[in-house]
N, C-alpha and C positions, 0 to 999 in steps of 0.2 A: 702742466707748466704754469698756467694762469693761476691755478689754485695755490701753488707754492709761492708765487709772486705776491699774492694777496695775503696769505697766511703768515709769511715771514715778518712783514712789518707789524702785523697784529700781535705776534708773539713778542716782538721787541717792545711794543707799547705796553703789553701786559706786564713784562718783567720790570719796566720802568715804573709802572704804577705800584707794583708790589714793593719795589725798593723804596719809593717815596713814603708809602704807608708805613712800612717797617721803621724807617728813620723817624717819622713823626711820632709814632707810638713810643719809640725808645726815648725821644726827647721829652715827651710828656712824663713818662715814667721816671726819668732822671730828675726832672724838675720837682716831682712829688718827693723823691728820696732826699733831695737836697734840702727841701723845705723841712722835712721831718728831722733831718740830721743837723740842721744849722744850730750853731752854738757860739757864744762869744769866745774869742780867743784869749787865752791867759798868757800867751807868749810875750816876752819882754820886747818892746819895740826898740829898734836901733836905726841909726842913719844908714842909708844904702851906700854900698861901696862900689865905686866905678871900676870897670875892667880897664885898669890904667894902661896896660900894654897895647890896647887896640882901640880905645876910645879917648875922646878929649877929657881933660881934667874937669872935675865938677861933681856935683851931687845930683842923683836922679830925682830926689825929692818925692819919691813914691813911698807911701806909708801902708802899713798893714791895715786891712779893713776897708780899703777903697774899692769902688765899683766902677764899671764902665759908665760913662755919662753921655758922651756925644759921639755921634757917627756922622761923618761928612766925607764927601768925595773930594779927593785932593789931586786926582789925575786920571788919565785914560790911556790904556795901551791900545794902540791902533796898528802897529807895525805888522805887515803881512807875514813876516817870518815868525811871529809870536802867536800862533794859533791855538796853542794848548799849554799855557803857562800853569805849571803845577807846583812851583816852589819859588819863594822869594826870601831874600835876606839883605840887610842893609850893606851898602858900601862903606868901608871905613877910611877910604882915601878921598871920596867925593861926597861931602856932607849932603844928606838928602837924597842921594842916589841909591839905586838898588841893583842887585844881581838877581836875574831870573833864568829859568830854563824851561824848555818844552818837555812834554811827556814823551812817550815812545814814538818812534817814527822820525825823529830829528837826528841830526848828527851829534857827536859829543862836543857840544859847545855851550858857552855861557853868554848871556846878553847883559850889557850894562844899560841901565835906564837912568834918566835924570828924575828929579823930584816929581815932575808932571807925568812921567810914564813914557816920555819920548825916548826912542832908541838912540843910544850914543854910539854903540859899537858891539862887536862880536869877538869872542875869544874861543878858539878851538882848544879843547882840553887834550894836551899831549899824553898819549899812552892810555887813553880811556875809550870805552865804547858806550853808546847809549842803547841799551836793550829795552829798559823801561825805567827811566829816571822819574822819580816821584817827588823828591823834596830836596831842599838845600838848606844848609845851616852854616853859621859862622862859629869859629872857635880857634883855639891856638894851634899853630902848626909846629914844625920842628924848630926848636930854639925859641919858641914863644912868638914867632912871627904870625901875623894875621893869616888865617887859612879859610878856605871854603870846603865844606864837606858835601858831597853830591851823592845822593842815595839812589843807586840802581837796585831797587828792592821790590819793584812790582812783580807779582806772580799770580795773575788771575787764575791760571789753570793749575796752580800748585804742583809744578813739576820742575822748577828751576833748581839747579845745583851750582849756579854761578853768581849768587847774590853777593853784592859788593858795595862798599862805601869808598868813594874816591876822595882823596884829600889833596888839594892843590894850594900853593901859595897864592894869596889873593893878588891879582894884578893891581898895580898902583896907578889909578886913574888921575892922580894929581900931577903926574908928569906929562899929561897931554896926550898919552897913548891910549886910545880907546878901542883899538882893534889889534888882533894879533894872535899869538898862541900863549898858552900858559906854560909854566915850568912843568916838568914831568910829573904826572899824578902818582901818588902813593895809593896802592890798592889794599883794602882791608876786607878780605873775604870772610864769610861767616855762614853758619847753619844754625837753625833753631834747636833747642834741646828736646823738642817734643813734636817734630815733624815739620812739614812745610806750611807756610803762611803767606798770604798776600799782605802787603803793607805799603803805606803811602806817607808815613810821618816819621821824622826823626828830630831830635834835638841833641845838643852837645853841651856838656858841662864846661863853662868857659874857663874854669881853673885848670882842670887836668886833661881836658879833651876827650873824656869818655863819651862814647856814642850810645844813645838810647833810641830804640825803635818801638813804635806802637803799631800793632797789627790792625788790619781793616777787615771787618766782619759785617754780615747782614743779619745773622740770627744768633750765632754763638757769641759768648763774651769775648771782647778783644783783650789783649794782654800787652804788657810792657817788658821789653828785654833790654839788656845792656851788654856791651863788649867787656870782656875781662881786661884788666890792666896788667902790664903795659900793652898798648896797642902794638900789634906785630904786622909789619908790612909784608904782604905776599903770602901770609900763612892763613889758612882757613881755620877759624876758631869756632867753638860752640858758645853761643850767647848764654847769658845768665838771666833767669827770671827775676823780675823786680816785684817785691811784695810790699804791702802797706794798706792802711785803711783808705787812702786816696785812690790807690790802684783799684780797689773794689768798686769805687764810684765810677772810675774811668771805664771799667770793664762793661758797664751798662751802655756806653756810647756805641752806636752803630754807624758804620761808614766813616771812620776817622780818615781825614784827608790831609792833615797837616799839623805841624807842631813847631814850637820854637822856645828857646830859653832867652830870658832877658840878658843884656850884656853883663850885668853884675851877678847873674846866676841866682837871684833871689826869687825869680818867678819863672814859671813854665806855663805856656798856653797850648791847648789842644783843641782842634776844631773838627767839625763835621761839615756836611753840606748846609746845616741849618743853625748850628749853635756852637758855642765854645765853652770850655772849662779853664779856669786858671788856678794854679797851685802857687802858694806863697810860703816863704820862710823868712825868719829874721836874719840879720847880718851875722849874728853869733852862732847860728845853727849850721850844720853841714848841709851839703847839697841833698843828701839822702833824706833829710827831714821833710822835703817837699812831698814825699810819697806817703807821709802820715799827717798831712795837713788837711784842712777842710776845703774841698774844691768849691769854687764859686763860679756861677754861670755868667756868661757874657753874651748878650744878644748881638747877633751879626746881621748885617744888611743882607737881604735876600739876593743871591747871585745865581746866574744861570747854571754854573757848575763850579761852585767855590771850593778851591783846594789849597790855595797858598795863604800863609799867615806868617807874620814876623813882628818883632818889637822894633821900634825905632831905636836909634843909637843911644838916646838919653833915657830909654826905658819908660817914658811917660805915656806912651800910647802903642797901640798895635795897628798894623795895616793888613788888609786882606785884598786879594784879587782872585780872578777866576779864569778858567778856560773859556774859549769862545770870544771872538772879536766882535765889536770893540769891548774891552774888558776894563771896567772902572776900577780904580784903586781907592779903597775906602780907608779912612783913618778913624780909629776909635780911641778917644781920649779917656785916660784912666784918672779918676778923681783921687786927690790926696786925702790924707787923714783930716778929720774935722778937728 
């Protein structure tokens, strides 16, 4: 009995060390690949187009060729109910606010935070279950209303047949209601075309609401999949594989833990525990052009278990946070064109 008590923590520590080493090696290899592949872009530059249905009017002023410049802490999550924040996305009714959720083990509920990370309130998600929620994204809902997409996609043991993305109308925090229940959730069930996968990252095309999923791996290449259109509520569909030169670079990432699309759909960011990649397109290009763009690396603040990432509403920066309390919220400013 004593032997098992001693050995079990040792085995867990060994697995953790192996995971960290694999992740660091993949990060180094990816950096070398990006350095070798880096080339000036010949794409025509255009002014960014705001997602007018769900964001305030104005220009995001982000330009092609920019890099992350500044990392600063803007808040801290300390609420005892938020012990495993694994997804974050901006509130579109409370400027500077955020929607977050816990990993598996919590009820099916969303939490509203203010700009500093203070808990404002809790919303139970009607008609949903939290088996293993891993990420959250913003996008258009029915009739173009702002919606939240909740990814119940964790599958550590590769045995789930009930993987699902929930879509709910985003609660309106501007009316002073900061706790309650959501409208009934729409469920989009899916399977992968090539067997079971674990995943922790989604992003949504802000124009047509198409959902994208990135798998999480330790040794094998990860992959990107997307839902076929139109989205079908209550029907289990087979996802489509996404191809492209950028996908080849992304496949070298290990332990992908989160992703997000910018409100105007011109950028997508993908994170691991240690680093992030950003894809970019011009205003005139379709969303799919992102997958043939040149990925650019973004340095992240080292976090204890960093999983969540999102763009701010104006698209000028990204934010990250992590599981484990207290959880700092970091903001990474993205530089404009020279």
